[in-house]
N, C-alpha and C positions, 0 to 999 in steps of 0.2 A: 682413373682418378676420380671420375664422377661418382663411380659406384662406391669408393672410399670415403667420399664427401657425405653421401646420403647415409652410409652405416654410421657415421660420426654423428650427423644430425639426429638419428634415431637413438643413439646411446644418450646424447644429451637430453633429449625429450624424456627418456627413461628415468634419468636421474631426477629430473624436476618433477615428473608426473608418473611415480612408479605404480601407482594403483589405479590409475584412471584409463579407462578404454573409451575413445571417442567412436561411438559406433552408431553407423547409420542404419542398421537393421537389428543388432542385438537389443537395444532399447530405443522405443519410439514413442511418442505420444500421439494417441489417436484423437478422437472426438473431443473438441472443446465445447464447453457449455458456459453460459452465462444465464443465471436465474433459470436454470433447468433446460434451456433452448439453445439451439444452433443458431448463431447470427441473428439474434432477437431484434426486434423493432418496438420501440414504445416501452423502454425498461422504466420502471417506476421507483425502483430503489435507488437512494443516494449512495448506497454501499453495495453494489451488486454482488452476488455470490457467484465465484468463478470454480470451474472444475474441469477434469480432463481424465480421459481413460488411457492407461500405460499399456503398450505392448512389449511383451519381453520374450526373446528366445530361452534364456535360462529359468530353471525352476527356482522357486522358493524368493522370488524377487520381491524386495519391498524398497520403496521410494525413501530416500534419506533426506533429499533436500530439493528445492525448487527455485526457480527464479521466473518472475513474470515482468514483461514489458508492456506498457500500455501507451500508446501514441494518438494524437490527434489527426494523424494523416499516414497513410500507407507508406509514403516514400521514406519517412523518419523511421518507421518500424522496419523497414527493408535494411537500414543501416545499423540495425541492431540498438536503436537508441529509445528509450521510454521517457519521452519528454513530459508525459502525464504522470507516469509511475514506473519507476524502476525498483522493484522490491529488493534488488540484490539477491544474493544467494541466502535463502532462509532454511535452515536445518529443521525439517518437517517431514513426517511421513503423509502429511494431510494432501489429499488430492482432489477433495470435493469440499464445498461449502467454504470456499476461502473468500473472506471478504476483502473487497477493494479497498487499498488505503492511499490513494494517490492524492492528487489536487481535487479541489471541488469539480465535480460534474456538471457540465451546463445543459439545460433544457435541450431537447431536439437536436443535440450534436452526435456525430458519429465517433465512435474510438474503436481503434484496431490494437489488437493484443495477441500475444504469443508466449509460449513458455517452454522451458526446458528443465529438465529433472536429473537427478543423480540417483543412483541406486547402490543397494548394499554390497553389490558385487564389483564396485569400483568403475562402473559404466556411467557415462554421461550421454544423455540423448543430444542430437542437434536440436536446433530450434525447431518448434512445431510449425505447421503451416499456420499462416495467420487466420485470425478469426475477428469479428467485429460485434459490437452492438451499438444500438441508436437509442439514445435516452428519450424519454418521452416527456410529456409536459407535465411539471411537478407542481406547479401552482396555477391558480386561476389567472394570474397575470401573463402566464406563458402562453395563453390563447390569444394574445396581441389584439384584443378588442372584438374578436369573434363573437356572434351573437346567436342565441338560439332564434330560429325563423321557422315560420309554418305557413300554411296555406289559409289556415283559420284558426282561431283558437276556441276551445270549449269553455263556456261561462263556467267560473268558479263554483256556482251553485249546482253544476250538473256533474261535478267529480263525485266518483263513486270510489273512495279510498277509506278502509280496505273494501275489497270486492265482497259482494253478497254472494254466498253460496247458492248455486244454482240460479233460477231465472230472477226471483223476487217479483215485486209488482212495479215493472217499469214499462213505460210506452216504447214502441219500437224505435230504434235509432240506428243509422247507419253513417259512415263518415266518407268523406273524400280522400281517396288515397293518391297523393300528389307527386308529380315530378318537380324536380327543380333544376335549373341550369345557370352556369356563368361562364361568359366568355372572358378569357384573359389573354395577353400577350406575353410570350416567352422573348426577352429582349435580346438575348445574347447566348453565348455557349454554356449550356447547363453543367454543372458539376454534379447536382443531385436535386431532387424533388420528392417531397414527402407530404403525404396528406394525414392529419389527425382529425378524425370524423366520429361524430357519434349520431345515429338516426334512431329514433323511438317511434314505435317499438323494435322495426327492424329496418335495415336499409341495403341497397344495391347501389356501388359506386361505379361510375364509368367515366372514361376519359376518351373524348373523340372517337365515341362510338363504340368502344371495347369495355367489356366489364373489367374492372380492376381486381385482381386477385382470383382465387377459386373458392372463397368462403361462402356459406349460405348462413341465413339466420344470424347475421351479425346485427347488433351487438348482444353478448349474452344477457341473460336475464339477472335483473335486480329489483330490489324495492326502489322503484324510481324516485319516490319522493324524498328518499334519502341519499341515493346516490346512482350514477349511470356509468356505463363503460364506454370508452372510445377505442377506436381501432387505428392502428398505424399502418399505412402502405407506402411502399416506394413506388413513386410514379415516373422516375427518371427516364426509363425507355418508352413510355407512352406519351411523353411530350415532345413537340417539334418546334424549332424556332419560328416565331410567328404567333398567329392566332391558334389558340386552344379552348376546348370546351370541357368543363366538367359536369357530370349529369348525376343526380341522385334520385333514385325511386325509394319512397316511404312505404311501409306495411305496419300493420297494426300490433302483431304479436300479444304480448299481456298487456300493452300500455292502453289500448282501447279495444274493448271486446263488443262488437255490434250485437244489436239486439233485435233479433228477427226469430223466424220459426226454426232455425237450425239449432243444433245442439250447442250448448254451453254448460261448462261445468261451474263457472263463475260468471257473475255479472259485475264489471269493474269498468272505470274509466279514470285514468291518471290525467288523460287529455287527449287532444287529437295528434296525429304525428309531427314530427318536428325533427330538425337537426342542427347541428352546429359543426363548423368545419374550420380547420386551418390548414392551408397549403403553404409550405415553406419551400421557396425556390431559391436555390444557391448557385450563383454563377460562377465560371471559372477565374473571373478576375477577383473573387472574394465578396462581391458584393451579394445583398440579399433582398428578397422580396416576399411578401405574404399576402395571399388571396385568402380572405376570411368571409364567413358568412354574414350577410347583413341584408339591408332593405334592396341593395342593387340586384340580388339574386332574382330570377324570374320564376314564377311556378304556374302549374297547368294541372288540371286533373290527368290521371294515367289512365290507360286502358283496364286496370285492375279495378272492377266495378265493387268487389266485395272481398274482403279477406279476414278471416277469423283463426286464431291459434286453435279453436275448438271445432269451428263449423265448416272450414273448407275456403275456397278461392274462386271467384268468377274473373273471367277475362273477356273482353269484347274487343277482338282484333281490329273491328272497323274504327276503333278510336285511337289507334296508334298515330302518333305523329312522326312521319318517316324523319330520320336524321336531327331528332330532337336534341341529343346530346353530342352535336357536331357544330363546328363553327359556321357552316353554311345556312343553318337552319334560321328562319326569321321568326323571331319570338314577340313581335310587336303585339299580337294578340294575347299573349301571356301577362299576367298581373305581377306586380313586384310582391315579394314575400313581406310578411309581416313580422314584426319582433314579438316573440311570445315568451312566456315563462317556461323554464327546462328545469332539471335536476341541479339540486343545489350543489354537488360535488361530482366531478369527473374522475374517474380512475382508469388507468390502461388495461384494456382485456389482454392480460398475460397467460391466461389459460389456452390452450390450443383451441382454434376455431372449429366450428362445424364444417365438414366437408362431404361431398359426394363420394361413395366409395364403390361398392359392387353395383352393376346394373343388371337386372334380371329380365329374361324375356319368357314368353308364355310356354308352360309346357303343355298345356291343354286349353282349348277354346270351346265353349259349348253355348248353346243357346236354349235355355230351360224354358222360355216363353216367347212368343212373336215380339220381335222388337227389342229383345233383351239378350245381351251377349255378355258372358262371364269368362274372364281370363284367369286362368290358375297360374301364378307367378312361381310357384313352387316353394316360396319362403316366406314365413311371416317375418317382417321387418319393419323398422321405423324408415319411411319411404315418401317419395312423391311420385306421382305417375308422369311419365313424359310421352308425348303423343306426336305422331305424324299424321296428317290428314288432309284431304282435299274434298271440296265440295262447294255448294252454292253459297254465295254471299248472304249473311243473315241466319243461316242455318245453326242450330244449337246443339251440341251433344253434351251429355251428362256422363260424369265419371264418378262412380260411388265405391269406394274401397272399402273391405271388411276382411277380418280375420277369419270368419266362418262362413258356412252356407246353410241355408234353410234347407228342409228336407225337399222342398220343390227345386233347390238348384240356384235360387237367387242368393244374394248376398245378404249376411245376418250381422248388422251392427248392433244388436240389442244390449250387447255387455260392452261396447267400446265407444259408445256415444253416438246417437242417431238423431237427426241426420247429419251426416257430414258428406259433403260432394263438392264436385267442381264442375262449373259449367263453362263451356268454351264457345264463343260465338265466332263463326269463321268470317273471313273477309273476302273469300272467294278468289284467292290468287295462288295459284300453284299449289305446291306440298307445303302446308303450314305446319311449324313446328311450335310446341308450347309445352311448358310445365310450370307448376305452381312455383312462387318464390318466397312466400313469407308464411307457410304453414306445412304441415305434414301429418302423418298418421301411421298407424301400426296396422299392417295389412298383408295378406297373402292374395287375396282375390280382388280383381277390379271387373264391377258391372258398368257396361257401356250401353246407353241408350241414345237414340237418335243418329246413330251410324252403325255401318256394317264393317266387318273385317274385309280386308281385301281378298278377292277371288271368291267371295261368297255371293249368292243371288241377292239382287239390290232391285226388286220391281218398283219401289217407292222413290227410287233415285236419291237414297239419303248419301250423306257425305260417307268416304270411304276411309276407313282407318287403315293407313299403311304400316304403322309401327305403333306398338304399345310397349313401354318397358317400366320397370319399377326401379326407381334409383334409391338405393340405400344411403341414407345420411347419418352422420354421427360425430361426436367430437373426435378430432384427429389425433388424439393421443397416440404415441408410437406403440407399436404392437412389439412387445419386448419378451414374449413368452410363447413356447410351444409344448405340446404334450401328445403322445401317442404310444399305445400299447397294444398287447396281443388280444386283450378283450375289445370285441367290437362294441359291446353295450357301453363301455366307459368312454369309448372315442366318441360314440354318438351323443353320450350325455355331456360331454366336455363340448361340444359342438351346439348342443341344445342350450346350455348355459351361456355360452359365449354369444349367441345370438340375441339373449335377452340382455345381455350387458351392452352389447353395441347398440341396440335399440333402444336403451334407457341411458345412454351417456351423451348428453348435450353439452349445455352450459351448467347443467346441474345433474344430479343423478335422478333421473324420474322414476316413479312408480311403474308407468305405463305410458308409451307413446301415442296414446289416443284420448282415453276417457278423461285422463286428469292432467297428465304432464306436470305434476308438481313433484318438488324436490322434497320427498317424505325422508327424513334423517336417519332413521334406523338402518337403512340400506347402506348408509356411508360408512358406518363402523361395522356392520354384521357381513357385508358384502366386500367391504374393502380390501379385507385380507385375500379374498379370490381376484379381484380386479387388478390389484397391484401386481400380481404375478403376471398378467396377460398384457397390461398396458401401463405405461408410464404416466401415472396420474398425479405426480406431483405438483403441478401447477394447478391442476383441477381441484386439488385437496385445499390448496390456498385459497382458491375461490370460494369453495365451499365454506371455510372457515370464516371469511369475510362476510358471506351471506348470513352465517350465525350470528356474528358480532351486530350486524345490521338489524336482525329479527329479534334479538333479546330486549325484553321488556325492562321497564325501570325497576320492576320487583325481581328481576333475575331469571323469569322464565325464558327458557329457549323453547319456541313452539315446535310442533311436530314437524312443519315444513318451513323451508327457507330457500329462496325468498317466500316471506309470508304475504303473500297475496290476499288471502282472506282469513279470518278468524273463525276457525272451526270450534265446536262446543265439546266440552268434557275432555275424554281421553284423545279425542282426535286434535286437541290442541296441546294439551298437558299431559304427556305420557313419559316418565323418566327413561324408558327404553328408547325412545325417539331423541328427546332433548339431550340425552347424556352424550351425543356426537360432539356436542360443544367441549367436553372434556376428553373424549377417547379418540377423536379424529386428529386434533393437534399433536397427541402423544403418539398415534400411530405415524404420523407424518414424520415425526421426529426419529422413530425406530426404523422406519423403511428408507428415509432420504437423509438422515441425519440434520434435518432443518430444525436447528435450535431457535431461528428467530420466530418460527411459528409458534413456539411455546411463549417467548417473551411478548409476542403479540396478543396472543390469545388468554394469557395467564388472568387478567383481570376479569374476562368473561367467565373462565372456570371458576373462579373465586365467587363471582355473583350467582353462578347457577347452583353450587355446592350449597351456598348460603340459602338460596331459594328452596332447594330440597329439604335442608335441614328445618326450614320454617314450616313445611308441609308436614314434617315427620311427627309421629306420636310414639314416645318412648323409643325414638330413634328407628321407628319402622315407617315406611311408606306404603299406602293402600290406595292407589289411584293410577289410573292410566287404561292401556288397552291389554297389557299382559302378552302372553304368547299367542299373537296374532296368527289365526289360520292353522293352528294346531289341529289334529285330526281327533275329533271327540264324537260323541252321540248326535250331535246337532249340525246344521249346516255351518260352513267355516266362518269366522269372525273373530269376536273378542275370545280371549283365552277360556278354555273348556276343562282342561285336565290339570291346569297349575294355578294356585291362586295368584292373583294380580299382586297381593302383598309380597309374595315371595320373589318374583322377577323384579318389581319395583325397587324392592330393598337390596337384592343382590347387585342390581345396577348402580345403586346409589353407594354402596360399599366399593364397588369397583371404582367408580369415580373418585371417592375419597382415597383410595389407593394410589391411584394414578396421580392427583393432586399433589400427594404427598411426595412422591418422586420427583415431579416436576418442581416442587417449591426447593428440595434440595439441590436439584441440579441447578437452579437460578440463584443458588446461594441465600434463599429466604430460610433459614433455620428456624426462626420462632414459628413461621407459618406451617413448616413441615412438623414441628412437635404438636401444634395445635390439631393438624389433620391426623396426625398419627393417633391420637388421644381419641378423637371422635371415630375413627375407624374401628377402633377396638371396642368403643360402646356399642357401634351398629353390629359388629360381628358377635359380639354376646347376646345381645338382643334377637338377632336373627336365629343362632342355634337354640336360644331358649324357647323360641316360638314354634321353630320347624323340625328340630332334630331329636330323633328318639334314640336315645343311647343303647337301649336294649336291641332293637331291631336294626339299627344303623339306617334307618329310613328317613327321608326328609318330606316332610308334608305328605302330599297324596302319593309318593312314590313315582311321580311321573318322570318321564326321561328328561325333561326340562328342568324339573326339581332337582334332581340329582347333578345334572350336568352344570347347571348355574353355581351351585354350590361348591363343586369341585373346581370349575374354571376360575372363580373369583377368589379362591383360596379361603372360603369360609369354614372349609372342612378341617378339623383339627388333625395334625399329621398322623396321630395314631389310628385314625379312623379312615383314613384316605382309602386304602386297601379294601375295606369292607364296604364302602360306599361304592367304589367301582365296580365290586363284584355285584351289588345291588342293581346298579344301572345295566351291567351285561345281562343280569338275570330278568330285568323288567323286559329288555329287547327280545332275549331269547324266548321269553314267556309268551310273547306275540308272535312266534315264529318268524323273528327278525324283521318285523314291520316297524316303520317309524311312526311316531306320533307327534313329535316335536315340531313346532310351527316356526314362523318367521323369527322370533327371538331366541328361541332355544335350540334350533337344529345345530347352528355353527358350534355352540359349545358341547353337544353330544359329540359331534365329529373331533373337535379338538381335545377333549378329554380322553375318548377313547385312542386317539392318535398319541398322546402323551403318555398314556398307561401301556402302550405297545400292544393294544387290542385292535389293530387295523383289521384283523381278521373279522371282527363283529361290523366294521364299516363295511368290508366287502361283502358280507352277508346280507347286510340292509339294503344294499344299493346295487346288486347283481341279480334283482328280481324285477319281473314285469307283470307279475300277477297281483300285486297290491298297490295301493297309491304311493307313487314316488316317480323318480325319473323315468325308470323302465317303463312305468305304466303310462306316463306321459306319451312317450315315443310310440307305444303300442296303440294308443289312441289318435295318432296322425300329428301330434305336436311337431313344430320344426322351431319353435322358440319356447323357453321355460314358461309354463303357465302360472298364474296366481295362485291356484289350489293344487295341493298335491294330487288331487283326484281328477285334474284335467277338466274340470267343469265347464260347460259351455255358456253359462249364466254370468261368468266372471271373465276377467282379462285372460287372453291367451298369449300374452307378451309381457310376462312381469319377471324381474331378476332378483325378488327379494328372497327366494329359496334356493338359490344357486350356489350354497356353501360348499358343496362338494368339490368344486373346481379347486379349492385351496388345498384339500387332501390330495387331489391328483397330482399336484405339483410336490407337496410336502411329504406325501405316504408315498404313493406309487414312484413318483418322479426322485423322491428322496431330497429335495432341495428345502432346507429351511435354515433360519438364522438361529444361532445360538442364543440363549435368553439374555445374555450380557451384549449381544452384537449391536452395532449402530449402522445402519445403511448396509447390512449383510456383511462386514468385514470379517465376521467370523461365522463360518458355514459349518452346518451339521448336515452331512450327507449320509442318508440312512434310509435306502430304498426298502420298501416293505414287501416282503414275498408272502403273497396271500392267494388263495383260491387256486385257480388254473392259470393264472398269468404267468408267462413263461418270459417275457421281455416288456420293457418300457424304455421311453426315452423321455426327457425333458430338457427344456432350456430356458433360462432366465436372466436378462440382462440387469444386473444389480448396478449400483451407482458407479461401481468399480469395474465393472465389465461383465462379459457373458460367463455363466456358470452353465455348465452342461453335464448331464447323467445319461447313460445309456447302459441298460444291464440285461444280461441274458443267462438264463439258467438251464442246465440240463440235468440229467439223472445224476451226474457226479462232479459238475462244476458250477461255479457261479463266476461270470466275467462282468467287471464294471469299467466302463470307460468315463473319465471324469476330467472336467478343464475347470481349473480355478483360477480367477482373475489376479493381476497383480495388486498387492496391496491388501491381500485377503489371505485367510488360514483357514484350513477344514479339517474337522474330526470326521474320519470315515469309518462307518460301520459296514463290514463285509459278512454275510452268513457264512460261517466257517466252524468246524470243530477244531479241537486242539491239535488233532492228528492230520488236519488238512496241511497239504503244501500251499504257500502264498506266495505269488509272483507279482511282479510288476514288470510287464513286458515277457521277456523269458528269464528275468533275473530274480532269485529269491529275495524275498521283502528284507529278509534280516540282514542282507549284504548292501542295502542301499543308504547312503548319508542322507538321500533327500526324502526319506520316508522313516517316520518314527514309530515304531511297532510298541503299541501300549498294552498289549495283552489281550485276552479273551474276556468278554461279559455277556453272559446270556445268549450264548450260542453265536456270539459276532466277534470277529476280530476286529480290533479298534486300532486305527492309524491316525497319524498327525501328519499333514502336508502344508506346504506353501503352494504358492502359485504354480501353474504349469499344467501340462496334460499328462495324464496317467491311464494305464491300462492294467487294471489289477485282475488277478484270476485267483480263485480258490479251488482246488482240485482235492476231492475226497479219497480217491483211489489213484494216486498219481502212478 
């Protein structure tokens, strides 16, 4: 009887829900994101963008509907009630960039959410695991009376803003690096505790003697007289009922650059270190309490006696005050903080923070001179040294990092900023551990003076260094890509470029991790295509856009660096190839991540910049800037040698206009689009009239950059494209496959060749070690990409501006690229290039919709390709095959599969179209 009843119930359900499968495994939602992050704190947007990744067992799966629930407490959400927002079932395939549309969100409040989805196969997922986000402080009033406080205030007359390039004519000046503390009582059972804090230039936050979080170099760099960033931390687990203490240590960063004999690229002073803080206590009974920064906080000098973003850091362990950030400490001798002036606007730090990653130990220790020890850490990276040492009280050891060595074996800082060092003064108690907090450097080698390595002879009874490590630090953007192939040189090149990327990715993209540490903007758009394959830089792109908006002048100029801490001269401030990031980066962020908001936000900046370039043009041509920086010509590298600056500046100007035309249409600004379309045609005609020879099909000087930029920017008329590509190939072949293009041109050389189906030329150019290029750098001992193709020792040896090949390793060899009309990689082109002696390659890339994987292998008579396509995505797949080849997916002939659409053959490739799922294709020429 029971079995009959169950059968009857099943039949009734089938009648009412004939096409729906309630699936626990067939269809599930994976990672939920809010503003690109998992469970973010300090969300600044009043309409946060939500998204999720869908997992499905069935192929060709597309979402057809979704429902989101948002609640202000977990218990309500667990009951499937969205008391803040219940979207109901929304018919849509959108699973990214979904704008929150519920009740008005309150500052500092936590919200919980989940989602369920329906697919095109009749499946409906269960509710996702819950996620959350916490709002930030949206207005100045949300700081609840918190004030900027400091130990002392720099007189207004002594501010140096903008900073002076290099040293200037200033008297020496150091500052006090302060500690701050505040005791407070937790009066009942805590539901949650949150800190909102900004410390300028940098800060470390502690509670009851323990560091909060694992960030380093908080908060991110900005133009502090315009805005600063605050960071949000969850303190709930670190507080206890009764007495608690919050402690803050401040460093200088770019906020104040000490003036002494040590190296500095800039001389600047926004002010002395300061902080603002609000701690929100929420009790289980619903009551709230706020602890805010004010005159009641106590302050004292810290053991850090010197810190400079350029010069290093000193620490005197004898000045430590034990338990200073615990309730037991007696702060009677500390003075009260003073109220000071701070940044006028505070924004949440929504980009990923800087964290410590790899730890390197020495691969070799040498003593090139008496009293000097040099440690080879094996890898050139952005890092800080970490030591363990024991010795007499008051003994001082000096640590000097460097990229290179002098001929005598001592460290060489001549091209990376000299001198930069760290002095540590021992307190003489046990094994002392120390590492710098508020600065870093790019180095492979560490020179130690005033101490000896453990187990070495020590006749002078110097301190004994029991451990020395190099701690690599970088922006903690998620690593979302991988690449490997049968070509070991390409594998090493990938790592070479990746180390330069990692070393120059902090709160901005720096040029180098030592000498300058400035956000040179050309790298954002020229190297962005490579970086976005390897790391999720969506939130960092937004940060860079905001930096450019803050840096833009009233005339519309976007300077070469942002934040613009100093005003350089000439092309070092005003170069179109650099400033055009203000137009290109927002567009790329939209193409990579589907972020339309960034287009809306930055459109006025784009308009002002295009208008500025237009005001600088003569007959629609620009003729200023740095040009193809560091190309290979007859002279030492620097400004362009082989390509006229007029060509590169005007080409990028046209590209800007082309982009803003598309953006205007996308945003519904039809009249703007018409205006820009007309201007683009005028620039194009002027460009070709000036540079193109119709007889020879030659552009200007016939350099690699001249051809590539004309082609990539669509300045070449369609009937001439084939001939111009042939000229580019001929120019490269005429140099025995050597490259000459520099910082600006090389990406476009690679992109044009890839698009033209000439990856064989890319292979020939980059599989060499006997001419300047990646192989040359590796042969000359580089472990990170160098500033010059020639790996010169007199320039930086950790620079990522020339790392454009990584993009091709993913898109060409790996075969993963977006279709031209794709948004956020929803339409994929899988087209791995078979070049040179490469027999196999594999790549993976996590798009906003999920992971794409390719892995291919070729033999004498077959080609195998494994492909994973995420849900809500489609792909056109190209497999090397003749028309006589047998094509299989698994063991099934392709023509018999409903899930694979065979589109025919084109240029020696079988063309297939598929939806989501995992596929194993094979082409056999002699089955």
